N, C-alpha and C positions, 0 to 999 in steps of 0.2 A: 753812344755805346753800341757794341754787340751783343745782340742776342741770340740764343738758340731760337727761340719761339717768341710769340708774343703772349700766349697763354700756356701757364705749365698746369695740368691738371693731375694731381693725386689720386690715384682709385681707379681701376679698371673693372669695377661692377657696373651694373645697369645705369645708376645715375652720373657716375664719370663719363661714361661713353656716350649716355644721351647729350651729356652737356657739350662733349667735343662734336658729335653730330650736330647738334643745334648751332654751335658757333661756326661750322663750315657752311651753315645754310644761311644763318642770319647774317653773317659778314664774309663771303667769300674774299679768300685771301689772307684772313687770318691765320698766323702759323700756329698750330695747336700741337702741344708735346703733352701725350697722356703718359705718365709713369705707373706701373702695377708692379707689385713687390712678388706675385707669383708668376709662375709660367705661362700663364694664359688667363683669359677672361672670365669673370663671374665666378670664382673659387669658392666664395663665402656666401654672403647672404642671399645673392641673386640667383645662384644655382643650388640652393638647399632650402628651398622654399616648396610650397603646395602647389605652385602652379596656377593660383586663381586670378583671374581679372576680375577684380571687384567692382562692383557697381556704384559705390559710394553712399549707401544707403544708412550705413551708421554712423557717419559724420556730422558736426554740428554745423548747421547751414552756414555758409560765410566763412567757414575755416578755410584753410589752403586744402587739407584732406579733402574736405567735400569738393571744392572746386575742382581740383587736379584729377580726383577720382572720376567725376562723372565726365569730365573731359576726356581724361587719359584711358578710360577703357574704351570708347568708341574709338579712339585714334590707335589704341593697342590693336583692337579686331583689323583695322583696315591696314595697318603696319604689317602685321601677320600674314593676311592675304596678299598684299602685295610682294611680300619676300618669301612666300614659301616657307612660313616658321608654322609648323604644327599647331593648330588651335581650334577651338568649338565654343561657340555661344549654346551654352547648357543650360542656363538657370538653376536657380538654387530654392531650397525651403530654408525658412528661419523657424523653428518648431519651438512652441510652448508645451511644456510636458507637467508644470505645476499651474495652479490658480494664481500664485503669487506673480508669476511671470507674464500674465495676461496683460496687465497696464503696460508692462516696458514693450510687449510686443505692439500694443496698439500705439504707441509712443513712436515706434519705429516706421509704422505705416505712415503717420503724419511727418516724419522726418524726411522718408524716402520721398514723399510727394512734394515737401519744400524744397529737395534737392533735384527735383524734376526728374525723378525715376518713377516707371510705372511699376507699381505692387498690385498683387490680388490676394485678397484676404480669403482664407480657407477655413471651414468648420472642419471638426474632427473626421466626418466622414468624406471631406473631400481629397484630404492628404493623398489617400491611395491612388487617386488620379495621377499624380506626379511620381510616388513613390510607395508601392505597395506595402514595404516591409517596413514602414516609420510608422510609428503612433505618437499621437500628441492630443491636445486638448484643442488646438488651433494653430493656425500657420500663416505664414505670408510666401506668397511665391514671387520672387525677383527675377525679371526675364532675361536682364542684361548682362548677368553675371555668366562668365565664360572660363575657360581654362586654356593655357597655352606652355610653350617651353620657353621660360625666360632666359634660360642660359643660350638657345639658341638666338633668342632675340639680341641679348649683348654681344653675341659673336657676328651678328649681322650689323648691329650699330659699329661696332670697331671696323668692319669691312668697308662700311659706307663711309665713314669718316676718312679713312685712311686712301679711299677713292679720291675724296674730295681735297686730300693734302695734307690731313693731319698725320701726325705718327704715334704710334702707340709702341711703347719700350715695356717688355716684360721683363722680369727678374732685378728690378730696380725699386730695392726698398730705401725709403728718404729716410736718412739719418739726421740730417741737420737743415737748418734753413736760414738763411740770412737775408735781411731785407734793409733797401736803401731807399731814399727818396725816388729813386728812378728806376728800380728792379727790385727783384726778388730772385736769390738763387737757392739751389739745392743742392747737398750732395749726399749721394747715395751709398749704399753699402759696399759698392763696387769701388767707391773713391771716385766716380765721376760727377763732374759739377755740371749742373744744366741752368742757365738764366733765360729769366723771362720777364716782361714787361707787368705781369700779376698773376696770381696763383689761385688756383680752385682746389679747396679741399673736399674730397669726395671720399674720404678715407673709412667711412663706415665704423667699423667695430674699433678703429683706431682714432675717429676723427676729433676726439678732443686732444689727444697726445700731440696730433699733426698742428693743432691751433697753438697749442702751448710751445712748440717747437719755433713757431713765426712769431713768439713773444705776443701773443693774443690771447687772454684769459676768455674760455669758452662760457664761464659761468653755468657749465653742468659737468657731469662725468658719467662716462659710458657705464652702464652695469649690462654685463652679458648676461642674457636668459637663454638657457638652450631649451631648444623646443623637439620634444622626443616624439617620434612618430612609430606606429605600428603599419603593416600591409594587411588588408582584409583578406584570408584565405578564401572568402566566399564573394568574390568582388559582385556577383548578381544579387545580391541583398541591397545594393545601393545603384541607382540608375545614374545620378549626377552627383550634386552637391546637397548635404544636408548639416543644417547648424543649429545649435541652441540659441537660446535668448541670450544675448550676452549682459552681463553686469556692467552697468555704464561708469563703475567706478575705477573698473581697471581696463588698460589698453589693450586686451586680450580676448579673443573671441570665443574660448571655452573649446573642449573637445569636440571636432566637427568629422565629419566624413566627405572626401573630395575625390572624385575619378580624376585621374591622370590623362594626359593624349594618349598614353600607351595602355589605357583601357584596367589599369589595377587601382584599387581605391586606399588613400592613405587614410589613417586615422590618428587624430591628434590635432594638436600637440600639448602636451605638458608644458608649463612654462616654470622652469627651476633656475637658481641662480648657477651661473657656470663657473669653475674654478679657475678659468683662463678665459681671456678674450676669445680666443679660438676653440674652446672646450666642448668639442663636437661628442666627447665620450666623458664618462664619469671618472674615468682615470687620467685624464689630462689635467695637469696641476701645474699651474706657475704661480710662484710665490710673489713674484713682482706684481702680476695682475691682481692677486688676491691682496696684496697689502695698499695698491692704488685705489682699489677699491673700498677697503676699510678705512682708509684715512679720510674717506670723503663724509663728513657730518650726515649729508643727505640720505646716504644708504641707510643709517642706523636709523633716521626718523622714518622712512619708507617701510623699513622692517618693523618698527614698533607700531605703524599705524596699519600695516596690512599683514600682520603675521598669521591672522587665520587663514587668510586667503591662501598664503604661502605654504601653511602647514597641509593644507588640503591638495595642492599641488604636487608637494614632496611626497606625501602618501600614495598618490596614483602613479609617481613616478617609481616607489621602490616596490609597489605591488600592481602586480599584471592584473589580478582580481578586481582592485579597487577600479582600476582602468576600465576594464570590461564592463564594470557596474556602471558607469558614468555612461559608456558607448550604448549600454541598454536601455537608457533612459529615452532615446531616440530610436534605436531599432531592437527592440526586444528579444531576436533570433540569433544575436550575435553571443558567441560562447569565447570563453577565454583562449580555449585553444585555436580560435579564428584568428587570433592577434600574433602575428611575425614581426619581431623587432625589425625597423626601418631605419635608415642614416637618420641622424637628428641635425638640425640647424642651430645656428646661435643667433638671436636677435640683440641687435646694438641699442638698448633703451637708455636715453638720457634722463638723468635724474638731478633735480635742481636743488640748491643746498639746503631747502627748507623740507625735503624729503618728495615732492612733487613728481610724479612720473610725467615727463612731458610727452603730451597726448598729440601733438601736431606737428608738422615740419618746422624744423628751426634752422634757419639760415641769419647766419651774422658775417657780418661785412668789416674789415680793418683796412689800414692801409695798404692798397694794393694785394688785399687778399679778400676771398670769398668761402667761408667755411659752412658747409652743411655738416650742422651738429645732431640733428635727429631726422632720420628717414625711416620712419617705422612702415610697416605695412599700411596703407597700400602703395607703397614706395615703387615697387616694380611695375605694378598697373599704370601708375600715375608718372611716370619716369619720362615721357616724352614734354610732356607740359612742363614738368620740373626742369628737365634739361634747358628748355627754352627761357624759364624764368632766371634761370643760373646764368644762361648766356646773357640775358639782358642786363643784369647787373654788372656782370664782367666787362662788357661793352661800353657801359658807362665809365667804368675806371679808365678805360683806353681812349675816351673820347678827348 
C-alpha cells in the first residue's frame, strides 16, 4: 500500500504537537503528518489559558493527572529554559478564607505530599510574606508552580517536530474518515485525501466528533464551558499566583489571580456553558452545537445535579459586582473598577452519559486509532509526558 505517512495526527494544539514531537524522538524515521484546521497552531485551548505551569497538588494520587502534572511541570520548565520560551517558577498560594475550607486545605497538604510536592503551611499572619494584599485564615505555599507562554511552547514543538521530519499542515479541517484493516484515510474540507497507517485524534473541542467520524463511539460528549477573565488594573496588588480552596466536587478551581509572563494579572475564570464549541463570546451561537449538547442525556443529568453551582457561575458572569465580591474574598483591596474584560477561553469538558464530569485524562483506542477524549487542565503543563504516552500507544499499533 501507498501511504502519505505512518501516523496522522488531527489537531495542532499542544497535545497533538507534543505527540508529533514525541513520535519523532521515540521512533526516528516514523512519518508523522499533523492536520490542523486553523491557519496556525494553538488557536484554541492552548493559546487561550492563563499560562500556569501546575504543580499537581490538586489531583488524586495515582491518577494520570497527578502523575503527568508532577512530571510535566519539571519537564516544561526545562523545555522552556532550553528553547528560550518565556517562563518563570513563581510559586503560588492556596488560601482558605472561611472556616469550612480549612479541612479541605489540610487535605490538599496531604495530597501534595502524597504526590511528592513540597508545600509550606501558613497561618494568617504569614500570608503577607508572599502576598501582602491577600487576606485569609490560613494558606499553603506551593513553590513548584510557574508560568509560561504555552502558545510559544506549541510553536516550538511544531518547529522541532518539523526539523525531525514531521509535516504540519494548517487550514486542513477533517470532514470524513475512512478506515480499513490496513489503513486510515481522511478527507479535508479542501477535498484533499491523506492516508496513514494509524490515526491520533487530538481535536480538543471536537474530539468526540472526530471519534464518531472514525466510527468509534467515544462514550462521552464534549460540553464547552467558556472561561471568562478580567485583567487587574492594579497588578501591583498581586505578586504571583493566588487561588482559593477548590470544591472537590467540580473540576474547576474557582476564581483566582495569576500573573502572566508579561507582568499583567488575570482574574478568573467563570465557568459557564458556551453556546458553541468555539463560543468565545456570549454572542457566538451555533444551533448545531447546541443541539448536539442538548441531545446528550448526561448534560441534563449533570445540570440537575449541579444547578446551584452553575447558577453561581452564571451570576458572576452577568454581574461584575458579584465577580468583584468573589475576588475580594482573597484580595480585599480589589474594586469593581479594577476589573477590565479580557479575552475568554473555552474548555472542552467531557461528560459521561450518567452526567459525571470526567475529571481525568481519557484516552481510548480503536482499530488503528487513538482518541484523546478528555484533556483538561493541567493538559498544557503535562503535555510532554502525555505526548510520550500517546506515542507509546501509537507505536504499539504500528509494531
